[in-house]
C-alpha positions as CSV (number, residue, x, y, z in Angstrom):
1,M,168.6,248.8,-200.5
2,Y,170.5,245.7,-201.7
3,M,167.9,243.3,-202.8
4,P,168.7,239.7,-203.8
5,P,165.5,238.4,-205.6
6,H,164.9,235.6,-203.1
7,F,164.6,238.1,-200.2
8,E,162.3,240.5,-202.0
9,E,158.7,241.0,-200.7
10,T,156.3,242.7,-203.1
11,R,152.9,241.9,-201.7
12,P,151.3,245.2,-200.5
13,E,149.2,243.4,-197.9
14,V,152.3,241.8,-196.3
15,I,154.2,245.1,-196.2
16,H,151.2,246.9,-194.8
17,R,150.9,244.3,-192.0
18,L,154.5,245.0,-191.0
19,I,153.8,248.7,-190.8
20,V,150.7,248.0,-188.6
21,D,152.6,245.7,-186.3
22,H,155.7,247.9,-186.1
23,P,154.4,251.5,-186.5
24,L,157.5,253.4,-185.3
25,G,159.2,254.5,-188.5
26,A,162.5,256.3,-189.3
27,L,161.5,259.2,-191.5
28,V,164.4,260.3,-193.7
29,T,164.3,263.6,-195.5
30,L,166.7,266.0,-197.2
31,G,166.9,269.4,-195.5
32,S,169.1,272.4,-195.7
33,E,171.8,270.7,-193.6
34,G,171.7,267.4,-195.4
35,I,170.0,264.1,-194.7
36,V,167.9,264.0,-191.5
37,A,166.2,261.1,-189.7
38,N,163.2,261.4,-187.3
39,H,161.6,258.5,-185.5
40,I,157.8,258.8,-185.6
41,P,154.9,256.5,-185.1
42,F,152.6,256.2,-188.1
43,I,149.3,254.8,-188.9
44,I,148.6,253.6,-192.5
45,D,145.3,254.4,-194.3
46,K,145.2,251.5,-196.7
47,A,142.3,252.9,-198.6
48,A,143.9,256.3,-199.4
49,G,145.6,256.0,-202.7
50,E,146.8,253.0,-204.7
51,L,149.3,251.9,-202.1
52,G,147.9,253.6,-199.0
53,T,149.0,256.7,-197.1
54,L,151.1,257.2,-193.9
55,I,149.8,259.6,-191.3
56,G,151.6,261.0,-188.3
57,H,152.8,264.2,-186.6
58,V,155.8,266.0,-185.3
59,A,156.5,268.7,-182.7
60,R,156.1,272.2,-184.0
61,N,159.6,272.9,-182.8
62,N,160.9,270.2,-185.1
63,T,162.3,271.9,-188.2
64,L,161.4,268.9,-190.3
65,W,158.0,270.3,-191.3
66,H,159.3,273.5,-192.9
67,D,162.9,272.4,-193.8
68,H,162.7,269.6,-196.3
69,D,163.3,269.5,-200.1
70,E,159.9,269.1,-201.7
71,Q,161.5,267.9,-204.9
72,V,162.9,264.8,-203.1
73,E,160.6,262.0,-201.8
74,A,160.6,261.2,-198.1
75,L,161.6,257.7,-197.1
76,V,160.2,255.9,-194.1
77,I,161.9,252.7,-192.8
78,F,159.9,250.2,-190.8
79,Q,161.8,247.5,-188.9
80,G,160.1,244.2,-188.2
81,P,161.4,241.2,-186.4
82,A,165.2,240.6,-186.5
83,A,167.3,237.8,-185.0
84,Y,170.8,236.4,-185.0
85,I,171.1,233.0,-186.7
86,S,173.8,230.7,-185.3
87,P,175.4,228.3,-187.8
88,N,175.2,225.7,-185.0
89,W,171.5,225.4,-185.9
90,Y,172.1,224.3,-189.5
91,A,171.8,220.6,-190.2
92,T,174.5,221.0,-192.9
93,K,177.0,222.1,-190.4
94,Q,177.5,218.5,-189.3
95,E,178.2,217.5,-192.9
96,T,180.4,220.2,-194.4
97,H,181.1,222.8,-191.7
98,E,180.8,225.4,-194.6
99,V,178.4,227.6,-192.7
100,V,178.7,231.1,-191.2
101,P,176.6,233.2,-188.8
102,T,174.0,235.7,-190.2
103,H,171.3,238.0,-189.1
104,N,167.7,237.7,-190.3
105,Y,165.3,240.6,-190.5
106,A,162.2,242.0,-192.2
107,V,162.1,245.7,-193.2
108,A,159.9,247.9,-195.3
109,H,161.1,251.1,-197.2
110,V,158.2,253.4,-198.0
111,Y,158.5,256.4,-200.3
112,G,156.3,259.4,-201.0
113,P,156.0,263.2,-200.9
114,L,155.8,264.8,-197.5
115,V,152.5,266.7,-197.1
116,I,152.2,269.1,-194.1
117,H,149.0,269.8,-192.2
118,E,148.5,272.7,-189.7
119,D,144.7,272.6,-189.8
120,A,143.3,271.9,-186.3
121,R,140.5,269.7,-187.5
122,W,142.8,267.5,-189.6
123,L,145.2,267.2,-186.6
124,R,142.5,266.3,-184.2
125,G,141.3,263.6,-186.5
126,A,144.8,262.2,-187.2
127,V,145.7,262.2,-183.5
128,G,142.4,260.5,-182.6
129,R,143.1,257.7,-185.1
130,L,146.6,257.2,-183.9
131,T,145.5,257.1,-180.3
132,K,142.8,254.6,-181.0
133,R,145.3,252.4,-182.8
134,M,147.9,252.6,-180.1
135,E,145.5,252.2,-177.2
136,A,143.7,249.2,-178.7
137,S,145.6,246.6,-176.5
138,Q,144.8,248.4,-173.3
139,E,142.1,247.0,-171.0
140,R,140.6,250.5,-170.7
141,P,141.8,252.5,-173.7
142,W,142.6,256.2,-173.1
143,K,140.6,258.6,-175.3
144,M,141.3,262.1,-176.2
145,A,138.1,263.1,-174.5
146,D,139.6,261.9,-171.2
147,A,141.8,265.0,-171.2
148,P,140.4,268.5,-170.4
149,A,139.5,270.3,-173.6
150,P,141.7,273.4,-173.0
151,F,144.7,271.2,-172.2
152,L,144.2,269.1,-175.3
153,D,143.8,272.2,-177.5
154,G,147.1,273.5,-176.2
155,Q,148.8,270.2,-176.9
156,L,147.5,270.2,-180.5
157,D,148.9,273.7,-181.0
158,H,152.3,272.3,-180.4
159,I,152.3,269.7,-183.2
160,V,152.1,269.7,-187.0
161,G,150.6,266.9,-189.0
162,I,152.4,265.0,-191.7
163,E,151.0,262.8,-194.5
164,I,152.9,260.6,-197.0
165,P,150.9,259.3,-200.0
166,I,152.8,256.2,-200.8
167,S,154.4,256.2,-204.3
168,R,156.4,252.9,-203.9
169,M,157.3,250.3,-201.3
170,L,160.2,248.0,-201.0
171,G,160.0,245.0,-198.7
172,K,163.0,242.8,-197.7
173,W,162.3,239.6,-195.8
174,K,165.7,238.0,-195.1
175,T,164.3,234.8,-193.6
176,S,166.8,232.1,-194.6
177,Q,165.4,231.6,-198.1
178,N,168.9,231.0,-199.3
179,R,169.3,227.9,-197.1
180,V,168.1,224.3,-197.8
181,R,164.9,223.3,-196.1
182,R,166.5,221.4,-193.2
183,D,168.8,224.3,-192.4
184,R,165.7,226.5,-192.3
185,E,163.9,224.1,-190.0
186,G,167.0,224.0,-187.8
187,A,167.0,227.8,-187.6
188,I,163.3,227.7,-186.6
189,A,164.0,225.2,-183.8
190,G,167.0,227.2,-182.6
191,L,165.1,230.5,-182.5
192,R,162.2,229.0,-180.6
193,A,164.6,227.4,-178.1
194,T,165.9,230.8,-177.0
195,G,162.6,231.7,-175.4
196,D,162.9,235.2,-176.7
197,P,159.6,236.6,-178.2
198,T,161.5,238.5,-181.0
199,D,163.3,235.2,-181.9
200,A,159.9,233.5,-182.0
201,A,158.5,236.1,-184.3
202,M,161.4,235.5,-186.7
203,A,160.8,231.8,-186.4
204,D,157.2,232.4,-187.5
205,L,158.4,234.3,-190.6
206,I,160.8,231.6,-191.6
207,E,158.1,228.9,-191.1
208,E,155.7,230.8,-193.2
209,R,158.1,230.7,-196.1
210,V,159.0,227.0,-195.5
211,H,155.3,226.2,-195.8
212,A,154.9,228.4,-198.9
213,T,157.5,226.4,-200.8
214,L,155.5,223.2,-200.1
215,E,152.2,224.6,-201.6
């Protein structure tokens, strides 16, 4: 990933937060037919290993679990907030007009070996943790115990667990760090004015870094 130093994010806790808030990852592996990408929701066990461990599952019919090069690390890409930035929002536009549009985003690239789990006990525990995380916002969270046991056992037979002990992480927060402060403040105001929640999330990320430069 192209990484200008001013866009690099190295703090594990910040990258972990993006993964927690945006758990659908693009899992990229090398198989017999070349590079393959699968979109899978993950949970992260922050306490497992130095950088944490990703946990998820795939359908048993998905060839990923038995067709991947064990000598090549898997890559999981997590996409955080992203937003178009209009040059009309920059204060310097009125002075020089030497401005162009851009797109801001926050992404995490996570690497590690792909570990496969077929053990029913491991699978049940992993699916339980994933369900608890995803159902947390519901007024009455669904629990695995809500489903009939024979039905649930049958569903578990149709999936395979995957685990990725994280060996390294790359974070890129392209949040207008290359603009002067008043241009960044203009971008924040412009994003908030759209009324779009995703734009507001990007405005928050820019604002965090504006404040950080003042500390």
